[in-house]
DRENDO-1510 file (C-alpha; in Angstrom, 1 decimal, always signed):
<recs>
REC; n; res; u; v; w
REC; 1; MET; +61.4; +156.5; +20.4 .
REC; 2; ASP; +59.5; +154.9; +23.1 .
REC; 3; ALA; +63.5; +153.6; +24.3 .
REC; 4; LEU; +64.6; +157.0; +24.8 .
REC; 5; LYS; +61.2; +157.9; +27.0 .
REC; 6; ARG; +61.6; +155.0; +28.9 .
REC; 7; ILE; +65.2; +156.8; +29.4 .
REC; 8; CYS; +64.0; +159.9; +30.7 .
REC; 9; ARG; +61.2; +158.8; +33.1 .
REC; 10; THR; +63.4; +155.8; +34.1 .
REC; 11; LEU; +66.3; +158.9; +35.4 .
REC; 12; ALA; +63.4; +161.4; +35.9 .
REC; 13; ALA; +62.2; +158.7; +38.7 .
REC; 14; ALA; +65.7; +157.2; +40.5 .
REC; 15; VAL; +67.0; +161.9; +40.8 .
REC; 16; ASP; +63.8; +162.4; +42.2 .
REC; 17; ASP; +64.4; +159.2; +45.1 .
REC; 18; LEU; +67.4; +161.7; +46.0 .
REC; 19; ALA; +68.3; +164.5; +49.2 .
REC; 20; PHE; +70.5; +167.5; +48.2 .
REC; 21; GLY; +71.2; +169.3; +51.6 .
REC; 22; ALA; +72.4; +172.9; +51.8 .
REC; 23; PRO; +73.2; +175.7; +50.4 .
REC; 24; VAL; +70.4; +173.7; +47.7 .
REC; 25; THR; +67.4; +174.2; +48.9 .
REC; 26; HIS; +65.1; +174.4; +45.6 .
REC; 27; VAL; +65.4; +171.7; +43.6 .
REC; 28; TYR; +63.4; +171.1; +39.6 .
REC; 29; ASN; +63.2; +168.7; +37.4 .
REC; 30; PRO; +62.5; +169.1; +34.3 .
REC; 31; LEU; +62.1; +165.9; +33.1 .
REC; 32; ASP; +58.8; +164.8; +35.7 .
REC; 33; TYR; +57.2; +168.8; +35.3 .
REC; 34; ALA; +57.6; +169.2; +31.3 .
REC; 35; ARG; +57.1; +165.9; +30.7 .
REC; 36; ALA; +54.9; +166.6; +27.7 .
REC; 37; ALA; +57.4; +168.8; +26.0 .
REC; 38; VAL; +60.6; +166.9; +26.4 .
REC; 39; GLU; +59.2; +163.9; +24.4 .
REC; 40; ARG; +57.6; +166.4; +21.4 .
REC; 41; TYR; +61.9; +167.6; +21.6 .
REC; 42; LEU; +62.8; +163.3; +21.4 .
REC; 43; GLU; +60.3; +163.4; +18.6 .
REC; 44; VAL; +61.0; +166.3; +17.2 .
REC; 45; ALA; +64.7; +166.7; +17.5 .
REC; 46; VAL; +65.9; +162.5; +16.7 .
REC; 47; THR; +66.0; +161.8; +13.5 .
REC; 48; GLY; +68.5; +159.1; +13.1 .
REC; 49; ARG; +72.2; +157.6; +14.1 .
REC; 50; GLY; +74.9; +158.3; +13.6 .
REC; 51; GLN; +75.0; +162.1; +14.8 .
REC; 52; THR; +76.9; +163.8; +16.3 .
REC; 53; LEU; +75.1; +164.0; +20.5 .
REC; 54; LEU; +76.1; +167.6; +22.1 .
REC; 55; LEU; +75.6; +166.8; +25.9 .
REC; 56; GLY; +75.1; +170.2; +27.7 .
REC; 57; MET; +75.5; +170.1; +31.7 .
REC; 58; ASN; +72.6; +170.9; +33.9 .
REC; 59; PRO; +69.1; +173.1; +33.2 .
REC; 60; GLY; +68.9; +176.7; +33.5 .
REC; 61; PRO; +66.2; +178.4; +35.5 .
REC; 62; TRP; +65.3; +180.4; +32.3 .
REC; 63; GLY; +66.2; +177.7; +29.7 .
REC; 64; MET; +65.1; +173.6; +30.1 .
REC; 65; ALA; +63.8; +174.5; +33.8 .
REC; 66; GLN; +60.9; +176.6; +32.1 .
REC; 67; THR; +60.8; +174.1; +28.4 .
REC; 68; GLY; +62.2; +171.6; +29.0 .
REC; 69; VAL; +64.6; +171.5; +26.1 .
REC; 70; PRO; +68.5; +171.4; +26.5 .
REC; 71; PHE; +69.1; +175.5; +26.3 .
REC; 72; GLY; +65.2; +176.1; +25.7 .
REC; 73; THR; +64.8; +179.6; +26.1 .
REC; 74; VAL; +61.7; +180.2; +25.1 .
REC; 75; SER; +61.6; +182.5; +21.5 .
REC; 76; ARG; +63.7; +179.7; +20.2 .
REC; 77; VAL; +62.0; +176.6; +21.1 .
REC; 78; ARG; +58.5; +177.8; +20.5 .
REC; 79; ASP; +60.1; +180.3; +17.2 .
REC; 80; TRP; +62.6; +177.2; +15.5 .
REC; 81; LEU; +61.4; +174.5; +16.8 .
REC; 82; GLY; +58.3; +174.8; +17.0 .
REC; 83; ILE; +57.4; +173.2; +20.1 .
REC; 84; GLU; +55.5; +174.1; +22.5 .
REC; 85; ALA; +53.2; +172.0; +25.7 .
REC; 86; PRO; +52.0; +172.9; +29.2 .
REC; 87; ILE; +54.1; +172.8; +31.2 .
REC; 88; GLY; +53.4; +172.3; +35.3 .
REC; 89; ARG; +55.3; +173.4; +37.9 .
REC; 90; PRO; +58.1; +172.6; +40.4 .
REC; 91; ALA; +56.3; +170.9; +43.3 .
REC; 92; ASN; +58.9; +173.5; +45.8 .
REC; 93; GLU; +58.7; +176.3; +43.6 .
REC; 94; HIS; +61.8; +179.2; +44.6 .
REC; 95; PRO; +59.7; +182.5; +44.6 .
REC; 96; SER; +62.4; +184.2; +42.7 .
REC; 97; ARG; +62.5; +181.2; +39.6 .
REC; 98; PRO; +59.6; +180.7; +38.8 .
REC; 99; VAL; +58.3; +178.3; +36.2 .
REC; 100; ARG; +55.8; +179.7; +33.8 .
REC; 101; GLY; +55.9; +177.4; +31.4 .
REC; 102; PHE; +56.2; +178.9; +27.6 .
REC; 103; ASP; +54.6; +182.3; +29.2 .
REC; 104; THR; +58.4; +182.7; +30.3 .
REC; 105; VAL; +59.5; +186.6; +28.8 .
REC; 106; ARG; +63.4; +186.3; +30.7 .
REC; 107; GLU; +65.7; +184.7; +28.0 .
REC; 108; GLU; +68.3; +181.8; +28.3 .
REC; 109; VAL; +71.7; +183.7; +27.1 .
REC; 110; SER; +72.5; +180.5; +26.4 .
REC; 111; GLY; +69.8; +178.8; +24.8 .
REC; 112; LEU; +70.3; +182.1; +22.7 .
REC; 113; ARG; +73.4; +181.9; +21.1 .
REC; 114; PHE; +73.7; +178.6; +20.8 .
REC; 115; TRP; +69.7; +177.8; +18.8 .
REC; 116; GLY; +70.3; +180.9; +17.9 .
REC; 117; TRP; +74.1; +180.1; +16.4 .
REC; 118; ALA; +72.0; +176.3; +14.9 .
REC; 119; GLU; +69.3; +178.0; +13.1 .
REC; 120; ARG; +71.8; +180.8; +11.5 .
REC; 121; ARG; +74.8; +177.9; +10.6 .
REC; 122; TRP; +71.2; +174.7; +9.2 .
REC; 123; SER; +68.4; +176.9; +9.2 .
REC; 124; THR; +66.3; +174.7; +10.1 .
REC; 125; PRO; +65.1; +171.9; +12.5 .
REC; 126; ALA; +65.9; +169.1; +10.1 .
REC; 127; ARG; +69.2; +169.8; +8.9 .
REC; 128; PHE; +70.4; +170.9; +12.5 .
REC; 129; PHE; +68.8; +167.4; +13.7 .
REC; 130; ALA; +70.3; +165.7; +10.9 .
REC; 131; ARG; +73.8; +166.4; +12.3 .
REC; 132; PHE; +73.8; +167.1; +15.8 .
REC; 133; PHE; +70.7; +165.6; +18.7 .
REC; 134; VAL; +71.4; +167.9; +22.2 .
REC; 135; ALA; +70.9; +166.2; +25.7 .
REC; 136; ASN; +71.3; +166.9; +29.1 .
REC; 137; TYR; +73.6; +165.3; +31.0 .
REC; 138; CYS; +72.0; +166.1; +34.3 .
REC; 139; PRO; +67.7; +166.8; +34.8 .
REC; 140; LEU; +67.9; +168.9; +37.5 .
REC; 141; LEU; +68.3; +171.7; +38.1 .
REC; 142; PHE; +69.4; +173.6; +41.6 .
REC; 143; LEU; +68.8; +176.8; +43.5 .
REC; 144; GLU; +70.4; +177.9; +46.6 .
REC; 145; GLU; +67.9; +179.8; +49.0 .
REC; 146; SER; +69.0; +183.3; +47.4 .
REC; 147; GLY; +68.5; +182.4; +44.3 .
REC; 148; ARG; +71.5; +181.1; +42.6 .
REC; 149; ASN; +72.0; +178.5; +40.4 .
REC; 150; ARG; +74.6; +175.9; +41.8 .
REC; 151; THR; +76.0; +173.3; +39.1 .
REC; 152; PRO; +75.6; +170.5; +39.6 .
REC; 153; ASP; +79.7; +170.0; +40.6 .
REC; 154; LYS; +79.5; +172.7; +43.6 .
REC; 155; LEU; +77.7; +169.9; +44.7 .
REC; 156; PRO; +79.1; +167.6; +48.2 .
REC; 157; ALA; +80.8; +164.8; +46.5 .
REC; 158; ASP; +78.9; +162.4; +48.6 .
REC; 159; GLU; +75.9; +163.8; +46.1 .
REC; 160; ARG; +78.0; +164.1; +43.0 .
REC; 161; ALA; +78.0; +160.2; +43.5 .
REC; 162; ALA; +74.1; +160.1; +44.6 .
REC; 163; LEU; +73.2; +161.6; +41.4 .
REC; 164; PHE; +76.0; +160.8; +38.9 .
REC; 165; ALA; +75.3; +156.4; +38.9 .
REC; 166; PRO; +71.7; +157.3; +37.5 .
REC; 167; CYS; +73.3; +160.3; +35.6 .
REC; 168; ASP; +76.1; +158.2; +33.5 .
REC; 169; ALA; +73.6; +154.5; +33.1 .
REC; 170; ALA; +70.9; +157.1; +31.7 .
REC; 171; LEU; +73.8; +158.2; +29.4 .
REC; 172; ARG; +74.9; +154.8; +28.5 .
REC; 173; GLU; +71.4; +154.0; +27.6 .
REC; 174; LEU; +71.2; +156.9; +25.1 .
REC; 175; VAL; +74.3; +156.4; +23.9 .
REC; 176; ALA; +72.8; +152.5; +23.4 .
REC; 177; VAL; +70.2; +154.0; +22.1 .
REC; 178; LEU; +70.8; +156.2; +19.3 .
REC; 179; GLU; +74.7; +154.8; +18.4 .
REC; 180; PRO; +75.8; +159.2; +17.5 .
REC; 181; ALA; +78.8; +159.0; +15.4 .
REC; 182; ARG; +80.7; +161.0; +18.8 .
REC; 183; VAL; +80.0; +162.6; +21.8 .
REC; 184; VAL; +80.9; +166.6; +22.5 .
REC; 185; GLY; +80.9; +167.5; +25.7 .
REC; 186; VAL; +78.9; +171.7; +25.9 .
REC; 187; GLY; +81.5; +172.7; +27.9 .
REC; 188; ALA; +84.2; +171.1; +30.1 .
REC; 189; PHE; +82.1; +169.6; +33.1 .
REC; 190; ALA; +79.5; +167.4; +30.1 .
REC; 191; GLU; +82.9; +166.8; +28.3 .
REC; 192; GLN; +84.6; +164.6; +31.8 .
REC; 193; ARG; +81.4; +163.4; +32.8 .
REC; 194; ALA; +80.9; +161.6; +29.1 .
REC; 195; ARG; +84.6; +160.2; +29.1 .
REC; 196; ALA; +83.3; +158.8; +32.8 .
REC; 197; ALA; +80.5; +157.7; +32.0 .
REC; 198; LEU; +81.5; +156.0; +28.3 .
REC; 199; LYS; +84.4; +155.0; +28.8 .
REC; 200; GLU; +83.8; +151.7; +27.7 .
REC; 201; THR; +82.4; +152.5; +24.3 .
REC; 202; GLY; +85.6; +153.4; +22.4 .
REC; 203; LEU; +83.4; +156.3; +21.1 .
REC; 204; PRO; +85.3; +160.1; +20.5 .
REC; 205; ILE; +84.1; +162.6; +22.7 .
REC; 206; GLY; +85.3; +166.0; +22.0 .
REC; 207; ARG; +84.3; +169.5; +24.1 .
REC; 208; ILE; +83.1; +173.2; +22.8 .
REC; 209; LEU; +83.3; +176.1; +24.3 .
REC; 210; HIS; +79.8; +176.3; +26.8 .
REC; 211; PRO; +77.5; +179.6; +26.1 .
REC; 212; SER; +77.4; +180.8; +29.6 .
REC; 213; PRO; +77.6; +184.2; +29.5 .
REC; 214; ALA; +79.2; +183.5; +33.0 .
REC; 215; SER; +82.1; +182.7; +30.8 .
REC; 216; PRO; +84.6; +185.5; +29.3 .
REC; 217; VAL; +86.1; +184.1; +26.7 .
REC; 218; ALA; +82.2; +182.9; +25.5 .
REC; 219; ASN; +81.1; +186.2; +25.5 .
REC; 220; ARG; +84.0; +187.1; +22.8 .
REC; 221; GLY; +81.8; +185.1; +20.3 .
REC; 222; TRP; +81.1; +182.0; +21.7 .
REC; 223; ALA; +79.8; +180.9; +17.6 .
REC; 224; ALA; +82.5; +180.9; +15.9 .
REC; 225; GLN; +84.8; +179.7; +18.3 .
REC; 226; ALA; +82.5; +176.4; +19.3 .
REC; 227; GLU; +82.5; +176.0; +14.9 .
REC; 228; ARG; +86.6; +176.3; +15.0 .
REC; 229; GLN; +86.3; +173.7; +17.9 .
REC; 230; LEU; +83.3; +171.6; +16.4 .
REC; 231; THR; +85.2; +172.0; +13.0 .
REC; 232; ALA; +88.8; +170.3; +14.6 .
REC; 233; LEU; +86.7; +167.3; +15.4 .
REC; 234; GLY; +85.0; +166.8; +12.9 .
REC; 235; VAL; +81.9; +168.2; +12.7 .
REC; 236; PRO; +82.2; +171.2; +10.3 .
REC; 237; PRO; +79.3; +173.3; +9.8 .
REC; 238; PRO; +77.4; +174.0; +6.5 .
REC; 239; GLY; +80.3; +175.9; +4.1 .
REC; 240; HIS; +83.0; +174.5; +5.4 .
</recs>
């Protein structure tokens, strides 16, 4: 556990030193201001080796940015995962994307889909985390002046390269500590970064559909599609 906390703290410090230009105007790092919740999540989620590592892209404004947990919409983090902790504030907060932590009333749709599926299929966090560990590749949320979320793949090439270097290193360290059986990207970006960062490890790497409501495909029954993809990768849900 101490090794995982060290990885998170090292990554947080590394990305804090980076600079990002227009159209990005605000950058949130929940590994800093939500550290208590991040480390509580690690204590809940890490149950042993051989898990499947489910790798997301980066925080959403109403998910991990509020709770410190990947896909971490407040209701599922608090009521199902049983995690609640004091949440600070980013230094440069966007007025239309405030961080209210566990007082946030808006839900993140991706998080409702993801953790709602986990609860329906595995019933308890302990059963789910016996099979999976969930992490994000990039810990930063990028916002434009309008409040629009800008994903890491849309950053300029030089900014991407500077960002990907510490994120790749952290992912390699995470894999070395957790020793997962496989890595599954939640979406194409996460799969691509896993393949690039972990190409020397020989780990099986695959992909499932991202639960974002911005995806028309995901809006047509995300959970059923994700389950079919996981089953094809050798990770069937209970009852299969």
